[in-house]
C-alpha positions as a printed Julia matrix, in Angstrom:
204×3 Matrix{Float64}:
 -11.25   11.17  -36.33
  -9.17    9.58  -33.6
 -10.86   11.76  -30.96
 -14.35   10.93  -32.28
 -13.57    7.21  -32.19
 -12.28    7.47  -28.63
 -15.33    9.39  -27.39
 -17.54    6.68  -28.91
 -15.59    4.11  -26.91
 -15.72    6.19  -23.79
 -19.49    6.43  -23.96
 -19.69    2.71  -23.33
 -17.44    2.74  -20.25
 -18.47    3.82  -16.76
 -15.83    5.3   -14.48
 -14.88    3.03  -11.59
 -13.61    4.35   -8.28
 -10.64    2.69   -6.68
 -11.2     0.68   -3.55
  -8.96    0.96   -0.53
  -5.32    0.27   -1.25
  -3.85   -3.16   -0.52
  -0.16   -4.01   -0.21
  -0.2    -7.8    -0.5
   2.55  -10.34    0.01
   5.84  -10.26    1.86
   8.33   -8.69   -0.52
   9.75   -6.08    1.87
  11.94   -6.94    4.87
  12.34   -4.44    7.71
  14.92   -4.9    10.47
  15.59   -2.8    13.57
  18.68   -4.28   15.13
  19.09   -4.69   18.89
  20.23   -1.45   20.45
  19.64    0.6    17.28
  18.68    4.26   17.67
  14.93    4.45   16.98
  15.16    8.18   16.15
  17.17    7.52   12.98
  15.25    7.08    9.68
  16.95    3.76    8.9
  15.42    2.3    12.07
  11.9     3.41   11.21
   9.67    1.68    8.63
   8.31    4.8     6.94
   5.2     3.34    5.34
   3.52    6.65    4.48
   3.76   10.27    5.57
   1.38    9.39    8.43
   2.86    6.13    9.78
   6.51    5.4    10.68
   6.81    2.26   12.78
   9.65    1.79   15.21
  10.42    0.61   18.75
  12.46    1.88   21.69
  14.7    -0.42   23.67
  11.72   -1.7    25.6
   7.96   -2.08   25.11
   6.11   -2.26   21.8
   5.73   -0.62   18.41
   4.79    2.99   18.13
   4.2     5.52   15.35
   6.94    8.1    15.69
   5.08   10.51   13.42
   2.36   11.1    15.97
   3.77    9.83   19.31
   7.12    9.94   21.06
   6.9     6.57   22.83
   4.79    3.48   23.19
   1.44    3.73   25.0
  -0.4     0.63   26.16
  -3.42   -0.25   24.01
  -3.0     2.92   21.92
   0.23    2.51   19.93
   1.01    2.49   17.15
  -1.4     5.4    16.6
  -3.36    5.56   13.33
  -3.2     1.79   12.9
  -5.34   -1.24   13.62
  -4.37   -4.9    13.35
  -5.83   -8.32   12.66
  -4.62  -11.9    12.21
  -4.93  -13.25    8.67
  -4.0   -11.94    5.23
  -5.32   -9.34    2.83
  -6.86  -12.17    0.79
  -9.52  -12.4     3.52
  -9.82   -8.7     4.2
 -13.62   -8.71    4.27
 -13.78  -11.16    7.17
 -10.93   -9.81    9.32
 -11.63   -8.35   12.78
  -9.32   -5.41   13.55
  -8.19   -4.26   16.96
  -5.25   -2.44   18.57
  -1.75   -3.9    18.23
  -1.45   -4.86   21.87
  -4.94   -6.33   21.81
  -4.08   -8.88   19.15
  -0.74   -9.71   20.79
  -2.34  -10.37   24.14
   0.37   -8.1    25.54
   2.94  -10.73   24.53
   4.59   -9.47   21.3
   6.82  -12.55   20.81
   3.62  -14.5    20.17
   3.26  -12.56   16.89
   6.38  -14.15   15.42
   5.53  -16.42   12.5
   1.86  -15.45   12.32
   0.26  -13.79    9.34
  -1.3   -10.45   10.17
  -2.66   -7.35    8.46
  -2.08   -3.77    9.57
  -4.57   -1.15    8.49
  -3.24    2.4     8.15
  -6.4     4.21    9.09
  -5.88    7.69    7.67
  -4.33    6.36    4.47
  -6.84    3.48    4.21
  -4.1     1.03    3.3
  -4.11   -2.64    4.27
  -0.71   -4.34    4.45
   0.21   -8.01    4.88
   2.81   -8.31    7.65
   4.54  -11.2     9.41
   6.97  -10.71   12.29
  10.06  -12.89   12.04
  11.74  -11.88   15.31
  11.12   -9.89   18.49
  13.89   -9.2    20.98
  13.31   -9.11   24.67
  15.12   -7.88   27.74
  15.79   -4.26   26.7
  17.35   -5.05   23.35
  14.66   -3.3    21.29
  15.12   -5.23   18.08
  12.44   -6.61   15.78
  12.07   -7.83   12.22
   9.17   -8.41    9.86
   8.36   -8.94    6.24
   5.46   -7.08    4.67
   3.72   -6.19    1.46
   5.16   -3.55   -0.83
   3.35   -0.54   -2.24
   1.96   -1.65   -5.6
   3.14   -0.09   -8.85
   1.07    2.95   -9.89
  -1.98    2.16  -11.98
  -1.03    3.02  -15.55
  -4.64    3.59  -16.59
  -5.07    6.33  -13.95
  -3.31    8.76  -16.23
  -4.59   11.92  -14.56
  -3.41   10.53  -11.2
  -6.58   11.37   -9.24
  -6.9     7.88   -7.75
  -9.96    6.84   -9.81
 -10.66    5.61  -13.31
 -12.99    7.92  -15.23
 -13.6     9.45  -18.63
 -10.92   11.97  -17.82
  -8.29    9.23  -18.01
  -9.51    8.43  -21.55
  -9.14   12.09  -22.48
  -5.69   12.25  -20.9
  -4.67    9.14  -22.85
  -6.0    10.7   -26.05
  -3.91   13.8   -25.44
  -0.76   11.69  -24.91
  -1.49    9.76  -28.06
  -2.12   12.88  -30.17
   1.12   14.39  -28.89
   3.09   11.27  -29.79
   4.09   10.81  -26.19
   5.79    7.43  -25.49
   3.65    7.11  -22.34
   0.76    6.28  -24.7
   2.58    3.19  -25.98
   0.55    0.85  -23.78
   1.3    -2.27  -25.8
   5.03   -1.56  -25.64
   5.79   -2.11  -29.33
   7.55    1.24  -29.8
   4.83    2.8   -31.97
   1.45    4.4   -31.38
  -1.39    2.52  -33.05
  -4.93    1.31  -32.49
  -3.5    -1.5   -30.38
  -2.42    1.02  -27.76
  -6.07    2.12  -27.43
  -7.04   -1.51  -27.0
  -4.29   -2.1   -24.4
  -5.35    1.02  -22.51
  -9.02   -0.07  -22.62
  -8.05   -3.48  -21.23
  -6.15   -2.01  -18.28
  -9.0     0.4   -17.62
 -11.54   -2.44  -17.63
  -9.42   -4.53  -15.21
  -9.08   -1.56  -12.9
  -6.42   -0.77  -10.33
  -5.68   -3.23   -7.55
């Protein structure tokens, strides 16, 4: 009976694909100290498997995953940049990192910007708080954090579809605590309603 009731509910719900991923806000601080070895992991902001941002003692940011040093008007590879925030993502105009800095990186300090990780299709709020000159190689910024996984995407395929309902049903039938969406310690109809609510809201 539980499965029949769920399928009836599912019939009224259309699957919704996730949009591009957005890491909003400034909850993460990254610091590369003056003179720090850029080849060490702690001096690279490893955003994804495709983009690790760092800087040598001179010049600008580069992506050490795909390039060994900074290249004018190219680095960091696999990224594009714009002034503004992810709240205004639809109206932002993206360009290369050096293009938006006007070849003067210290001018970025204190300005809100967004970096787009092209392959990953992730947009991240970022604000530089310092930029060292004269061969020191240091820089600091604050940026958005990767959002918590979407609980309603139970099958983990990056979209919300009928298969997530079926996966939830399987968890519920098995008595799995992961199906306790309302967090009351028991599995009841209210967990179905809580799951439905998160599904309807979608993943952001």
